[in-house]
C-alpha positions in Angstrom: -7.1 0.3 8.3 -4.0 0.7 10.5 -3.4 4.3 11.3 0.3 4.2 10.4 -0.5 2.8 6.9 -3.1 5.6 6.4 -0.6 8.3 7.3 2.2 6.9 5.2 0.0 6.4 2.1 -1.2 10.0 2.5 2.4 11.4 2.3 3.5 10.2 -1.1 2.7 10.5 -4.8 3.5 6.9 -5.4 3.3 3.7 -3.4 5.6 0.7 -4.1 5.3 -2.6 -2.3 8.1 -5.2 -2.6 7.5 -8.8 -1.8 10.5 -11.1 -1.7 12.6 -8.7 -3.8 9.8 -8.4 -6.4 7.6 -5.4 -7.1 4.1 -6.5 -6.1 2.4 -3.1 -6.4 3.6 0.2 -7.9 1.1 3.0 -8.3 -1.2 5.6 -6.8 -1.3 5.4 -3.0 -5.0 6.3 -2.9 -5.8 3.3 -5.0 -3.8 1.1 -2.7 -5.4 2.6 0.4 -8.9 2.1 -0.9 -8.4 -1.6 -2.1 -8.8 -3.7 1.0 -7.8 -6.9 -0.7 -4.4 -5.4 -1.8 -3.9 -4.0 1.7 -4.6 -7.4 3.3 -2.5 -9.3 0.8 0.6 -7.1 0.8 0.5 -5.2 4.1 -1.4 -7.5 6.4 -3.9 -4.8 7.3 
């Protein structure tokens, strides 16, 4: 995983990903960080 993404996700209590002005993910940053499919789909990591 990209180091910047790892650091950013470790800082917050909640992660929100917007795609074309729509909420694509809203939840626990640990869950997002551990789900490689979500990271690839939403963050290109």
